[in-house]
N, C-alpha and C positions, 0 to 999 in steps of 0.2 A: 472654181479653179483651185486645185490643191496647192498648198504652199510648198510642200515637199513631195518630190516624186518617189514613189516606192520602187526601190531597185530589186527586181526579182531575178535578173540574170546577172551572173558574175562576169568579171572580165576574164578572158582566156589567160590561163597561167596562174590564176588565184586558186589555191587549194585549201580546203577546209576539212576538219574532222567533225562529223556529226555525232554528238553525244547520245542522241535519241536512237539513231539507227546503227551506231557503232560502225560507221563506214566513212571512207574518204570520198569527197565529192569535189568536182571542179566547179568553181563559182558557188555562191551561196544558194543552195537549194532549200535549206531548212532555216527557220528563224534564228536570229543571232543568239538568242538565249540558249540554243541547243547546239552550239558549235564552237570549236576552237579555230583560230586562224584570222587572217589569211596566212598561208605559208607559200613560199616561192616554188617549192617542188612537191610532187606527189609523195615522195619518200619522207619529207619532213612532216607532212600531214599524217602519214601512216604511223609515225613515231610520236604523235601528239600526246598520247596518254603516258608514254615512257618519259617524255620531256617534262610533263607536268609532275609526275611522280618524283623525278630527280630534283626538280626545283623545290618541291615541297620539302624534301629531305634536307636540302641545302638551307632553306629558311628555318626549319625546325632546329637545325644544329648551329645556326648563326648566333654567336654570343650577343650581338646587338639586340636580338629579340628577347633575350633572357637576362637583361641587365637590371631589372627591378628588384631591389633587395627585399621589398615587402611581399613578393610573390613566393609561395612555397615551391620547393623543387618539383613537385608533381604537376605544376602548372595550374592548379586551381586558384581562383581569386583569393587574395589574402586579406 
């Protein structure tokens, strides 16, 4: 008997963006390593790559991430 049950079918209303196939899917059709989500709406899942891009820019420009005085301005290890 398996200790953990493999969940192959998602719950209705759970939306994911598959990084492998570059498409939105309802319920997890692809492995977790290949998807973003879950999202509550199909529209949020469609914007997954835009959301990730926006968050990356926010983090890159966050002064808390660039507060080490021993790190050169170009980001290379000091």
